[in-house]
VOGU-3710 file (C-alpha; in Angstrom, 3 decimals, decimal comma):
1> mgnairlgvc> 2,630/-27,195/-12,771  1,649/-30,818/-13,220  -2,714/-31,366/-14,253  -2,602/-34,555/-11,838  -2,362/-31,340/-8,612  -5,612/-29,742/-8,173  -6,039/-26,353/-7,996  -8,778/-24,519/-6,031  -9,659/-20,482/-6,463  -11,212/-18,399/-3,354
11> vptlnagpgw> -12,462/-15,194/-3,530  -14,057/-13,556/-0,540  -16,544/-10,965/-1,712  -18,873/-7,960/-0,788  -20,979/-5,780/-2,983  -18,601/-6,378/-5,838  -20,201/-3,587/-8,072  -21,043/-3,332/-11,698  -17,395/-4,728/-13,272  -18,197/-8,029/-11,118
21> sdwltqceta> -19,410/-9,729/-14,168  -16,074/-8,340/-16,358  -14,026/-9,890/-13,404  -15,678/-13,072/-13,637  -15,253/-13,163/-17,116  -11,267/-12,558/-16,547  -10,785/-14,503/-14,059  -12,452/-17,908/-15,887  -10,143/-17,142/-18,564  -7,094/-17,954/-16,620
31> lrpgtrklvi> -8,582/-20,888/-14,920  -7,958/-24,196/-16,176  -10,423/-26,766/-16,607  -11,565/-28,973/-13,716  -10,440/-25,765/-11,065  -12,865/-25,525/-8,136  -14,497/-22,050/-8,012  -15,501/-20,555/-4,341  -17,180/-17,381/-3,677  -17,433/-16,468/0,276
41> dssstddtar> -20,143/-13,720/-0,040  -20,808/-11,317/3,126  -24,337/-11,046/2,229  -24,307/-8,514/-0,369  -27,012/-6,369/-1,260  -26,081/-6,323/-5,015  -26,252/-9,095/-7,677  -22,669/-10,512/-6,631  -23,922/-13,915/-5,258  -26,408/-14,378/-8,241
51> laaergwevv> -24,082/-13,675/-10,941  -21,257/-15,914/-9,282  -23,642/-18,839/-8,809  -25,146/-18,182/-12,328  -21,261/-18,088/-13,951  -20,716/-21,773/-12,177  -18,972/-20,503/-8,956  -19,702/-22,430/-5,431  -21,170/-19,765/-3,512  -21,407/-19,765/0,247
61> giareafdhg> -22,764/-16,853/1,569  -22,099/-15,665/5,517  -23,737/-12,602/7,725  -21,746/-9,352/7,406  -20,519/-9,271/10,616  -18,869/-13,122/10,209  -16,256/-12,095/7,962  -12,750/-12,203/9,361  -9,465/-11,607/7,131  -7,806/-14,627/8,374
71> gtrqfglkhl> -10,898/-16,926/9,561  -12,611/-16,774/6,260  -10,392/-17,770/4,186  -9,203/-20,447/6,443  -13,320/-21,813/5,957  -12,215/-21,566/2,340  -9,275/-23,416/2,685  -11,239/-26,020/4,772  -14,008/-26,087/2,483  -11,752/-26,925/-0,847
81> ddcdvvvflt> -10,690/-29,804/0,737  -9,800/-32,187/-2,634  -7,626/-29,116/-3,718  -3,712/-29,551/-3,488  -3,266/-25,580/-4,217  -5,866/-23,249/-3,370  -5,771/-19,535/-5,038  -6,978/-16,381/-3,029  -8,138/-13,316/-5,207  -9,931/-10,477/-4,249
91> qdalpahvea> -12,571/-9,317/-5,797  -10,657/-5,912/-7,150  -7,810/-7,627/-8,143  -7,972/-8,025/-11,891  -5,865/-10,796/-13,710  -3,807/-8,712/-15,975  -3,162/-11,593/-18,631  -4,467/-15,257/-19,203  -1,345/-17,227/-18,240  -1,728/-15,218/-14,715
101> larltsvfdd> -2,932/-18,061/-12,377  -0,681/-21,038/-14,151  2,121/-18,806/-13,851  1,754/-17,983/-10,044  0,524/-22,182/-9,628  3,808/-23,220/-11,744  6,094/-22,749/-8,865  4,463/-25,956/-6,679  5,961/-28,097/-9,050  8,990/-27,791/-6,270
111> psvgaafgrq> 7,815/-29,254/-3,194  9,625/-26,846/-0,889  7,508/-23,779/-1,796  4,542/-23,356/0,305  2,987/-20,329/-0,849  3,477/-17,655/-3,942  2,262/-14,417/-4,854  2,211/-12,416/-7,999  2,767/-8,939/-8,948  0,299/-6,057/-8,453
121> lphpdatpia> 0,143/-3,665/-11,062  -1,496/0,052/-10,571  -4,469/0,366/-11,894  -4,826/2,532/-15,215  -6,669/5,552/-12,587  -3,753/4,729/-10,392  -1,867/8,056/-8,546  1,722/8,507/-8,872  1,717/7,961/-4,622  -0,016/4,715/-5,359
131> aharlfnypa> 1,742/3,614/-8,489  5,044/3,732/-6,337  3,529/1,772/-3,629  2,931/-0,566/-5,925  5,997/-0,874/-7,864  8,218/-0,816/-4,567  6,213/-3,583/-3,221  5,898/-5,782/-6,258  9,366/-5,648/-8,082  10,340/-7,120/-12,034
141> asrvvskadi> 12,249/-9,416/-10,397  10,877/-13,327/-8,932  12,298/-14,516/-5,803  12,202/-17,417/-3,612  12,993/-16,644/0,017  13,314/-19,127/3,508  14,251/-18,403/6,405  17,986/-18,230/5,749  16,827/-14,863/4,376  15,636/-13,312/7,708
151> prlglktafl> 18,911/-11,323/8,808  18,953/-9,756/5,116  15,527/-9,494/4,265  13,998/-8,986/7,663  10,132/-8,776/7,785  9,684/-8,685/4,356  10,732/-12,014/3,858  7,335/-13,275/4,990  5,690/-10,450/2,947  2,710/-12,263/1,234
161> snsfaayrrq> -0,518/-10,558/-0,180  -4,041/-12,368/-0,646  -5,042/-10,189/-3,237  -3,385/-12,565/-5,577  -1,359/-15,703/-3,731  -1,666/-19,333/-3,649  -0,716/-21,853/-0,999  -0,149/-25,336/-0,888  -3,305/-26,382/1,080  -1,935/-29,014/3,230
171> allaaggfps> 1,261/-27,325/4,155  -0,523/-24,119/5,008  -3,057/-26,286/7,315  -0,473/-28,120/8,953  1,492/-24,997/9,524  -1,747/-23,393/11,610  -3,705/-21,929/8,654  -4,407/-18,499/8,776  -5,080/-16,992/12,250  -8,422/-15,876/13,410
181> gtilsedmia> -9,005/-12,491/14,815  -6,446/-10,498/13,410  -7,117/-6,869/11,954  -5,120/-7,532/8,666  -2,094/-9,465/7,418  -3,385/-12,784/8,059  -1,134/-13,427/4,462  1,758/-12,257/6,776  1,135/-14,358/8,943  0,574/-17,384/7,029
191> garllehgyq> 3,865/-16,906/5,589  5,762/-16,894/8,575  4,120/-20,142/9,737  4,862/-21,720/6,318  8,601/-19,975/6,790  8,766/-21,692/10,388  8,080/-24,764/9,576  10,873/-25,046/6,607  8,783/-24,112/3,562  10,066/-21,205/0,875
201> laycadaqvf> 7,582/-18,225/-0,570  7,752/-17,538/-4,131  7,281/-14,206/-5,692  6,210/-14,664/-9,172  6,801/-11,325/-11,411  5,219/-12,672/-14,234  1,793/-13,443/-12,616  0,146/-10,080/-12,887  -2,804/-8,505/-11,544  -4,326/-5,181/-11,614
211> hshnyslvee> -4,681/-3,814/-7,817  -4,067/-0,580/-6,633  -5,759/1,689/-4,374  -5,731/5,642/-4,229  -6,000/6,190/-0,213  -7,065/9,695/1,277  -4,943/11,103/3,552  -7,511/9,885/6,526  -7,446/6,148/5,033  -3,623/6,066/4,627
221> fkryfdigvl> -3,674/7,207/8,358  -6,250/4,417/9,404  -4,563/1,769/7,339  -1,279/2,411/9,244  -2,969/2,191/12,441  -4,333/-1,021/11,874  -0,769/-1,978/11,333  0,301/-0,898/14,313  -2,550/-2,918/16,207  -1,230/-5,754/14,378
231> hhregwllkw> 2,580/-5,776/15,373  1,509/-4,742/19,124  -0,803/-7,854/19,046  1,541/-10,149/16,873  4,915/-9,342/18,352  6,537/-12,265/17,922  6,675/-11,049/13,990  8,632/-8,464/14,687  10,739/-10,209/17,662  11,795/-13,318/14,623
241> lgkaegeggr> 11,487/-11,259/11,714  12,620/-7,545/12,370  11,320/-4,370/13,157  9,454/-2,589/10,383  10,698/1,122/10,616  14,186/0,101/7,940  11,604/-0,737/5,648  9,661/1,890/5,850  13,021/4,575/5,569  13,441/2,165/2,077
251> fvrseiryll> 9,963/2,919/0,788  10,212/6,807/1,974  13,725/7,368/0,093  12,161/5,169/-3,251  9,209/7,181/-2,908  11,035/10,672/-3,178  13,223/9,260/-6,430  9,968/8,197/-8,063  8,393/11,491/-7,351  11,127/13,330/-8,150
261> rhapwrlpea> 10,999/11,887/-11,604  6,974/11,709/-12,533  5,081/13,949/-10,212  7,134/16,336/-8,111  4,388/18,302/-7,612  3,312/15,461/-5,151  6,093/15,136/-2,892  4,883/17,721/-0,354  1,730/15,296/-0,317  3,678/12,411/0,082
271> glrtclkyag> 5,737/14,325/3,115  2,663/14,350/4,770  1,242/10,991/4,103  4,755/9,855/5,458  3,748/12,014/8,879  0,547/10,368/8,824  1,469/6,879/8,053  3,893/6,926/11,252  1,757/8,487/13,330  -0,701/6,076/12,929
281> yrlgkaesrl> 1,538/3,086/13,043  2,841/4,683/16,639  -0,440/5,007/17,993  -1,264/1,536/16,738  1,030/-0,105/18,539  0,056/1,947/21,636  -3,491/0,552/21,441  -3,575/-0,923/24,632  -3,706/2,598/26,293  -6,909/3,646/23,904
291> svgfkrrlsm> -10,800/2,904/24,784  -12,304/0,695/22,590  -14,417/3,291/21,058  -11,343/5,213/20,047  -9,839/2,644/18,273  -12,382/2,039/16,322  -12,827/5,786/14,956  -9,036/5,451/14,188  -9,095/1,809/12,207  -9,952/1,406/8,637
301> hkgfwndpde> -11,176/-2,017/9,906  -14,142/-0,937/12,240  -15,620/-3,803/12,277  -12,613/-5,449/13,904  -14,276/-3,317/17,204  -17,711/-4,533/17,435  -16,899/-7,257/19,928  -18,690/-5,587/23,393  -15,729/-8,558/24,779  -13,050/-6,790/23,133
311> pnqgr> -9,789/-6,089/25,834  -7,409/-3,343/25,264  -4,921/-5,639/25,706  -5,289/-7,659/22,435  -6,550/-11,232/21,812
//
């Protein structure tokens, strides 16, 4: 990527924990000189904000209850107002090599690329089920997609992950930016908006971070409940891009093949997880029939439901 293009990095944080200092070191080795570094900290009670400030990061503090997956990143996008490309990372996504950010942002030499995301590798402690989820969603082959690929890829066309993604700042702002008030997947909505405006989305398999989650059965259910809520409230995504169930079927078949090779004793657990995911997703899609209190109990992102004026029908 040309040096004339200025980069910014934005990381939302909350109590990043004992590994935060190592994360900062690893990330900083991957940054080129002159990159703006922004931490948006949700009132951490540990040393997250102090350590970042001591390392030369800009630190903006917000109230914990003010965090919004899309709105907070939209604030970061606007705050880094002299940057051409903004990279978003999460505090648990560790760059796997010093070239990670350079490789991710190199695709913006093509003016038709509006956003890019990198490959997420499973952490060394990832379970076989968690490892497969990363390998399925983040394969070894790079690609660039446009809205012409929607008939072939469906919902996957707009797939992005803000655990490690970069955006052409002005393009995203012109397309509407990140949404506010969404329970999750603000990255996919941003990707869909860029596709609508004629931009391409790049997946850079050679730009890598370590990032995975060993979700419990209950967490898996709650996560898919939230995905169902998103698809209910953002119905235009499915109407334009296609339904999610087809991709789910492909995932299950891939998971069975992977576990047969690597951990066949986990197949019963995987089957139970599939049932819980589907049940959570269907309940989320039907969230307009549920009370706010019940939805809060079913949700992974409980803070989303704290608005006393929250209507059952969605925002």
